[in-house]
One Martini backbone bead per residue (centre of mass of N, CA, C, O) as a GRO file, in nm:
protein
   52
    1MET     BB    1   0.100   0.033   0.016
    2PHE     BB    2   0.020   0.368  -0.001
    3LYS     BB    3   0.046   0.692   0.087
    4HIS     BB    4  -0.183   0.924   0.174
    5ASN     BB    5  -0.274   1.232   0.127
    6LYS     BB    6  -0.472   1.498   0.202
    7ALA     BB    7  -0.592   1.540  -0.081
    8VAL     BB    8  -0.704   1.256  -0.120
    9TRP     BB    9  -0.882   1.246   0.132
   10GLY     BB   10  -1.046   1.497   0.066
   11TRP     BB   11  -1.166   1.395  -0.198
   12ALA     BB   12  -1.298   1.137  -0.089
   13LEU     BB   13  -1.489   1.278   0.114
   14TYR     BB   14  -1.628   1.461  -0.086
   15ASP     BB   15  -1.738   1.235  -0.272
   16TRP     BB   16  -1.900   1.088  -0.057
   17GLY     BB   17  -2.084   1.329   0.025
   18ASN     BB   18  -2.194   1.397  -0.259
   19SER     BB   19  -2.326   1.122  -0.313
   20ALA     BB   20  -2.520   1.125  -0.073
   21PHE     BB   21  -2.670   1.382  -0.149
   22ALA     BB   22  -2.769   1.303  -0.433
   23THR     BB   23  -2.926   1.053  -0.345
   24THR     BB   24  -3.121   1.192  -0.151
   25VAL     BB   25  -3.250   1.387  -0.350
   26MET     BB   26  -3.340   1.182  -0.576
   27ALA     BB   27  -3.490   0.970  -0.371
   28GLY     BB   28  -3.641   1.176  -0.160
   29PHE     BB   29  -3.721   1.477  -0.283
   30PHE     BB   30  -3.812   1.467  -0.580
   31PRO     BB   31  -4.084   1.310  -0.560
   32ILE     BB   32  -4.221   1.522  -0.384
   33PHE     BB   33  -4.187   1.764  -0.568
   34PHE     BB   34  -4.322   1.645  -0.817
   35LYS     BB   35  -4.602   1.590  -0.690
   36GLN     BB   36  -4.666   1.886  -0.573
   37TYR     BB   37  -4.586   2.074  -0.842
   38TRP     BB   38  -4.620   1.901  -1.129
   39SER     BB   39  -4.877   1.677  -1.033
   40THR     BB   40  -5.124   1.827  -0.970
   41GLY     BB   41  -5.404   1.625  -1.041
   42ALA     BB   42  -5.272   1.391  -1.163
   43ASP     BB   43  -5.226   1.107  -1.290
   44VAL     BB   44  -5.027   0.852  -1.204
   45ASN     BB   45  -4.947   0.761  -1.493
   46LEU     BB   46  -4.871   1.042  -1.599
   47SER     BB   47  -4.650   1.117  -1.390
   48THR     BB   48  -4.470   0.874  -1.468
   49ALA     BB   49  -4.440   0.938  -1.776
   50GLN     BB   50  -4.289   1.216  -1.739
   51LEU     BB   51  -4.012   1.080  -1.649
   52GLY     BB   52  -3.961   0.827  -1.874
   0.00000   0.00000   0.00000
């Protein structure tokens, strides 16, 4: 194994945190936002079809 310097560890932790944030937003908050703001009153099948 080789020794990692601070820059490598910093980048790795940044990447780990950014990945967790993006996953949380896309899987947790986007469906709620989509349903409340873009699909208000729409049929369930139509709102799902709009996602592609």
